[in-house]
C-alpha positions in Angstrom: -8.8 20.5 -15.5 -9.6 17.6 -17.8 -6.3 16.1 -18.6 -3.0 17.9 -18.6 0.1 16.8 -20.5 3.5 18.1 -19.2 6.9 18.1 -20.8 8.6 14.7 -21.1 12.2 14.1 -20.0 13.6 10.7 -21.1 16.2 10.7 -18.3 13.5 10.7 -15.6 10.8 8.2 -14.5 7.8 9.2 -16.5 4.9 9.5 -14.0 1.2 9.9 -14.8 -1.4 10.9 -12.2 -5.1 9.7 -12.2 -7.1 11.7 -9.6 -10.5 13.3 -9.9 -9.8 16.0 -7.3 -7.9 18.7 -9.0 -6.4 20.1 -5.8 -5.2 16.7 -4.7 -3.8 16.0 -8.2 -1.8 19.2 -8.0 -0.5 18.3 -4.5 0.6 14.9 -5.7 2.3 16.4 -8.6 4.3 18.7 -6.4 5.1 15.8 -4.0 6.5 13.7 -6.9 8.6 16.5 -8.3 10.2 17.0 -4.9 11.9 13.6 -5.4 14.9 13.6 -7.8 14.5 11.3 -10.7 10.8 11.8 -11.5 8.8 13.8 -14.1 5.1 14.1 -14.0 4.1 13.9 -17.7 0.3 14.1 -17.3 -2.7 14.3 -15.1 -6.2 12.9 -15.9 -9.4 13.3 -13.8 -11.7 10.7 -15.3 -11.6 7.2 -17.0 -11.9 8.3 -20.6 -9.0 10.9 -20.3 -6.9 8.4 -18.3 -7.1 5.7 -20.9 -6.6 8.1 -23.8 -3.5 9.6 -22.2 -2.0 6.4 -20.9 -2.1 5.0 -24.4 -0.5 8.1 -25.9 2.1 8.9 -23.2 3.1 5.4 -22.2 4.2 6.3 -18.6 6.5 4.1 -16.6 4.6 4.8 -13.4 0.9 5.6 -12.7 -0.4 7.1 -9.4 -4.0 5.9 -9.2 -6.9 6.7 -6.9 -9.8 4.3 -6.4 -12.8 6.5 -5.9 -14.1 8.3 -9.1 -17.6 9.5 -10.0 -17.6 7.5 -13.2 -15.5 4.5 -12.3 -13.5 2.5 -9.8 -9.8 2.9 -10.0 -9.6 -0.9 -9.5 -11.3 -1.3 -12.9 -8.8 1.0 -14.4 -6.0 -1.0 -12.8 -7.3 -4.2 -14.4 -7.4 -2.4 -17.8 -3.8 -1.2 -17.3 -2.7 -4.8 -16.5 -4.5 -6.2 -19.5 -3.1 -3.7 -21.9 0.3 -2.5 -20.5 2.2 -5.1 -18.6 5.3 -2.9 -18.5 3.6 -0.1 -16.4 3.8 0.1 -12.6 1.0 1.4 -10.4 1.0 3.0 -7.0 -2.5 3.4 -5.4 -3.0 6.7 -3.6 -6.5 6.6 -2.1 -8.8 7.1 0.8 -10.1 3.5 0.4 -9.4 1.6 3.6 -11.5 -1.4 2.8 -9.4 -4.6 3.1 -11.2 -6.0 0.0 -10.0 -2.9 -2.0 -6.4 -3.5 -0.8 -6.7 -7.2 -1.7 -7.9 -6.5 -5.2 -5.1 -3.9 -5.7 -2.5 -6.3 -4.5 -3.8 -9.0 -6.9 -3.6 -6.3 -9.6 0.1 -6.1 -9.1 0.5 -2.7 -7.5 3.9 -1.5 -6.2 2.5 0.2 -3.1 -0.8 1.3 -1.5 -0.8 4.7 0.2 -3.8 6.0 2.3 -4.9 9.7 2.0 -4.2 12.2 3.4 -0.7 11.5 2.1 2.2 12.0 4.4 5.1 13.4 2.4 7.8 11.3 4.1 5.9 8.1 3.5 5.3 9.1 -0.2 9.0 10.0 -0.6 10.0 6.6 0.9 7.9 4.8 -1.7 9.1 6.9 -4.6 12.8 6.3 -3.6 12.1 2.6 -3.2 10.5 2.4 -6.6 13.3 4.4 -8.2 15.8 1.9 -6.8 13.7 -1.0 -8.1 13.1 0.6 -11.5 16.8 1.3 -12.2 18.0 -2.0 -10.8 15.5 -4.0 -12.9 16.5 -2.1 -16.0 20.1 -2.7 -15.3 19.6 -6.4 -14.8 17.5 -6.8 -17.9 20.3 -5.1 -20.0 23.1 -7.2 -18.4 21.6 -10.7 -18.2 18.8 -13.1 -18.9 18.7 -14.9 -15.6 18.7 -13.7 -11.9 19.9 -15.3 -8.7 18.1 -15.4 -5.3 20.1 -12.6 -3.7 19.1 -10.2 -6.5 15.5 -11.3 -6.2 15.5 -10.7 -2.5 16.9 -7.2 -3.0 14.1 -6.4 -5.6 11.0 -7.9 -4.0 11.6 -10.2 -1.1 13.7 -9.5 1.9 13.8 -5.8 1.2 10.0 -5.5 1.4 9.8 -7.4 4.7 12.7 -5.3 6.2 10.8 -2.1 5.3 7.6 -3.4 6.9 9.4 -4.4 10.0 11.2 -1.0 10.2 7.8 0.7 10.2 6.5 -1.3 13.2 6.2 0.7 16.5 8.8 0.2 19.2 7.9 -2.9 21.3 6.1 -4.7 18.4 7.8 -7.8 17.0 6.8 -9.1 13.6 6.9 -12.8 14.6 4.8 -12.2 17.7 2.4 -10.0 15.8 1.8 -12.7 13.2 1.1 -15.3 16.0 -1.4 -13.0 17.6 -3.2 -12.3 14.3 -3.3 -16.0 13.5 -4.9 -16.9 16.9 -7.5 -14.1 16.6 -8.5 -15.3 13.1 -9.3 -18.8 14.5 -11.7 -17.5 17.2 -14.5 -15.7 15.4 -16.3 -15.0 18.7 -13.4 -13.0 20.0 -10.8 -13.4 22.8 -9.5 -11.4 25.7 -5.9 -10.4 26.0 -5.4 -13.0 28.7 -6.7 -15.8 26.5 -4.5 -14.8 23.6 -1.5 -14.4 26.0 -2.0 -18.0 27.3 -1.7 -19.3 23.8 1.4 -17.4 22.8 3.1 -17.6 26.1 3.1 -13.9 26.9 1.8 -11.7 29.7 -1.6 -10.1 29.5 0.1 -6.6 29.3 2.3 -7.6 26.4 -0.5 -9.3 24.5 -2.8 -6.4 25.0 -0.1 -4.1 23.5 -0.1 -6.2 20.3 -3.9 -6.4 20.2 -4.3 -2.7 20.6 -1.8 -2.1 17.8 -3.9 -4.3 15.5 -7.0 -2.3 16.6 -5.1 0.9 15.7 -4.5 -0.3 12.1 -8.1 -1.5 11.7 -7.3 -5.3 11.4 -9.0 -6.1 14.8 -12.0 -4.7 16.6 -12.4 -4.3 20.4 -15.7 -4.5 22.3 -16.4 -4.3 26.0 -17.8 -7.4 27.7 -18.8 -7.8 31.4 -17.7 -11.0 33.1 -19.6 -13.0 35.7 -18.5 -10.6 38.5 -19.2 -7.5 36.4 -15.6 -6.7 35.6 -15.4 -5.2 32.1 -13.1 -6.9 29.7 -12.1 -6.0 26.1 -12.9 -8.7 23.6 -10.9 -8.7 20.4 -12.2 -10.0 17.1 -10.9 -10.0 13.6 -12.4 -7.2 11.6 -14.8 -8.5 9.0 
């Protein structure tokens, strides 16, 4: 496909897709165009085409993969940040490595979506970005300074509320953070009972939190046999 340039509509959020898989690029384009307020103005499948078209088209939003035959999307993200501070980036990638996520966050991404993309999750992000984009533009046109409530709506409280809303039923953010902090301190691993003693919760409740952390790949679980041969699950922070 090389790159493809589509019609621009100044009333819509100009969106550019960088994805080496032509089929996935087309799926992402269709996903974007299902959300009112967006226009996909171009698609590139490699680094050279992406840089060339980003410079020409000046999109407001870039949907960027990480894995490419000729580059890392993280390197392209760095280039975008160095040259176009007014562009926003959403990563859409199969990369599940924590280091990749960390680098992407340091690069100032708006969101990080794991493939295969779930349409509802994608739409949620695009709607959230649309609100952010239009609110930011309105504030910039109306004033030079901003108050804390407006900041919270843009980047603070709203983000935490969205994260908490996505937690499974029975999982509390505060307790989850406590469990994670304890596991991080014990590199050799802990049982659910040991963690529960430190947070003041039952073994059953603690195990629910630990298994949730295992399910999102932040913690690993191994089987260990105690002195009487009873198997126990040992939880460790994922390296």
